[in-house]
C-alpha positions in Angstrom: 118.1 108.7 86.5 117.5 105.0 87.1 118.7 103.9 90.6 120.0 100.4 91.0 121.0 98.1 93.9 123.3 95.3 93.0 123.2 92.0 95.0 125.8 89.3 94.6 128.0 87.5 97.0 131.1 88.1 94.9 132.6 91.6 95.1 134.3 91.3 91.7 131.0 90.5 90.1 129.3 93.5 91.6 132.2 95.7 90.5 131.9 94.5 87.0 128.2 95.1 86.9 128.7 98.6 88.4 131.2 99.5 85.6 128.8 98.2 82.9 125.6 99.9 84.3 127.3 103.2 85.1 128.7 103.4 81.6 125.1 104.4 80.7 124.4 108.1 81.5 120.9 107.4 82.8 121.8 104.6 85.4 123.3 105.0 88.8 124.3 102.2 91.2 123.2 103.5 94.6 124.1 100.5 96.7 125.6 97.0 96.9 124.6 93.9 98.9 126.4 90.6 99.3 123.3 88.5 100.3 119.5 88.6 100.5 118.9 90.1 103.9 121.4 92.9 103.1 119.5 93.5 99.9 116.2 93.8 101.6 117.6 96.3 104.1 119.2 98.4 101.4 116.2 98.4 99.2 113.9 99.6 102.1 116.4 102.3 102.9 117.4 103.5 99.4 114.2 102.8 97.5 115.9 102.1 94.1 114.1 101.6 90.8 115.6 98.3 90.0 117.3 95.5 92.1 119.8 93.2 90.3 119.6 90.0 92.3 121.8 86.9 92.3 119.9 83.8 93.4 122.4 81.5 95.1 124.2 83.4 97.9 125.5 82.2 101.3 123.8 84.0 104.1 120.5 84.5 102.3 119.2 83.5 98.9 117.8 85.8 96.2 114.4 84.0 96.1 113.5 84.9 99.7 114.9 88.4 99.3 112.8 88.9 96.1 109.6 87.8 97.8 110.3 90.2 100.7 111.2 93.1 98.5 108.2 92.9 96.2 105.8 92.5 99.1 106.5 96.1 100.1 104.4 99.0 98.8 106.0 100.7 95.7 108.4 97.9 95.4 111.2 98.2 92.8 111.5 95.8 89.9 113.8 92.8 90.5 116.1 91.5 87.8 117.4 88.1 88.5 121.0 87.7 87.2 122.1 84.0 87.3 124.9 81.8 86.0 122.4 79.0 85.2 120.2 79.0 82.2 116.7 78.0 83.3 117.9 77.5 86.9 115.3 76.1 89.3 115.7 79.2 91.4 114.8 81.4 88.5 111.3 80.0 88.4 110.9 80.4 92.1 112.0 84.0 91.8 109.6 84.7 89.0 106.8 83.2 91.1 108.0 85.3 94.1 107.6 88.5 92.0 110.8 89.1 90.0 110.2 90.9 86.7 112.7 89.1 84.6 116.1 87.5 84.4 119.4 87.6 82.4 122.5 85.4 82.5 125.7 86.6 84.0 127.5 86.3 80.6 124.9 88.5 78.8 126.2 91.2 76.6 126.8 94.5 78.5 124.4 96.4 76.3 121.7 93.8 76.9 122.1 94.2 80.7 121.7 97.9 80.4 118.7 97.4 78.2 117.2 95.0 80.8 117.5 97.5 83.6 116.0 100.2 81.5 113.1 97.9 80.5 112.4 96.9 84.1 112.6 100.5 85.3 109.9 101.5 82.7 107.6 98.6 83.8 108.0 96.4 80.7 109.5 93.3 82.3 111.4 90.8 80.2 109.0 88.8 78.2 111.1 88.8 75.1 111.7 86.4 72.3 114.9 84.4 72.7 115.1 83.8 76.4 111.6 84.4 77.4 109.8 81.8 75.2 112.0 79.1 76.8 111.3 80.5 80.2 107.6 80.4 79.6 107.7 76.9 78.2 109.7 75.6 81.2 107.5 77.5 83.6 104.4 76.0 82.1 105.9 72.5 82.1 106.7 72.9 85.8 103.1 73.9 86.5 101.8 70.9 84.6 99.7 68.8 84.9 97.3 70.6 87.2 96.6 74.2 88.0 95.6 75.1 91.5 92.2 76.8 92.1 92.6 80.6 92.1 92.0 82.3 95.4 89.1 84.7 95.7 91.1 87.8 94.6 92.5 86.0 91.5 89.1 84.6 90.7 87.6 88.1 90.9 90.4 89.6 88.8 89.9 86.9 86.1 86.1 87.5 86.1 86.7 91.2 85.6 88.6 90.7 82.4 86.8 91.2 79.1 87.0 88.5 76.5 89.5 90.6 74.5 91.7 91.2 77.5 91.6 87.5 78.3 92.6 86.6 74.8 95.5 89.0 74.9 96.8 87.8 78.2 96.5 84.2 76.9 98.5 85.0 73.8 101.1 86.9 75.9 101.5 83.8 78.0 102.3 81.9 74.8 105.3 84.2 74.3 103.9 86.4 71.6 105.0 90.1 71.3 102.5 92.9 71.0 103.0 93.0 67.3 102.4 89.2 67.0 99.3 89.5 69.2 98.0 92.3 67.0 98.5 90.2 63.9 96.8 87.2 65.5 93.7 89.2 66.5 93.6 91.5 63.5 93.9 94.7 65.5 96.5 97.5 65.8 99.5 97.1 68.1 98.3 100.2 70.0 95.0 98.4 70.7 96.9 95.5 72.2 98.9 97.8 74.4 95.7 99.5 75.7 93.9 96.2 76.4 97.0 94.8 78.1 97.5 97.8 80.3 93.9 97.6 81.5 94.2 93.9 82.1 97.3 94.3 84.1 95.6 97.0 86.3 92.7 94.6 87.0 95.0 91.7 87.7 97.2 93.9 90.0 100.6 93.1 88.4 103.4 95.4 87.5 104.7 94.0 84.2 104.4 91.5 81.5 106.3 88.8 83.2 104.1 88.8 86.2 101.1 88.8 83.9 102.4 85.5 82.4 103.0 84.0 85.8 99.4 85.0 86.9 97.9 83.6 83.7 99.5 80.1 84.3 98.7 80.2 88.0 95.0 80.8 87.6 94.5 78.8 84.5 93.9 81.5 81.9 96.9 79.9 80.1 97.7 76.2 80.3 100.7 74.2 79.3 100.5 73.1 75.6 97.5 75.3 74.8 97.6 77.1 71.5 
């Protein structure tokens, strides 16, 4: 059973999300919070698998809460749910450690699928929304990329050339199948290399792999 904490300052929104998520027989909403600090406290007490997080809330924003949640050991995946397409806060939340985002008007089945994907460690680097997210994230990081710290530099140095190539292609928004086609290998090979790369980098999912790639310069805005 996938356990979820809902965080939104509007009770009616939380109630709607609860109805949607609990219509799935493998998802249980175990707690609700109306702001960031409440979410942090609930997560540390309940240890859910996924946190659905609003970004703009009186009494404590979702960005700060996300950063605090993912800093803990065995942190849950954080799914940002926002009214705003490509909201400034979304990118801050991704940098803070969120694993993906959906819009509040998303189809109910897509919300359920998003929670399942995050619970399984996949993150949301997917075609329609994600390529725009990556493009905008890259634009906001342009024109310069900061020097990686010693930990990031060591992680980058530990990647094989094939792992680096796969991370770079992932950061361009390609799926595993598209990466396999680009490199003339099997999809299973891409998955294996990507899993090893993520372990070396120290990230939980594909979204954070993309964020890392732009942060340390493995991928750069406009590169092909």
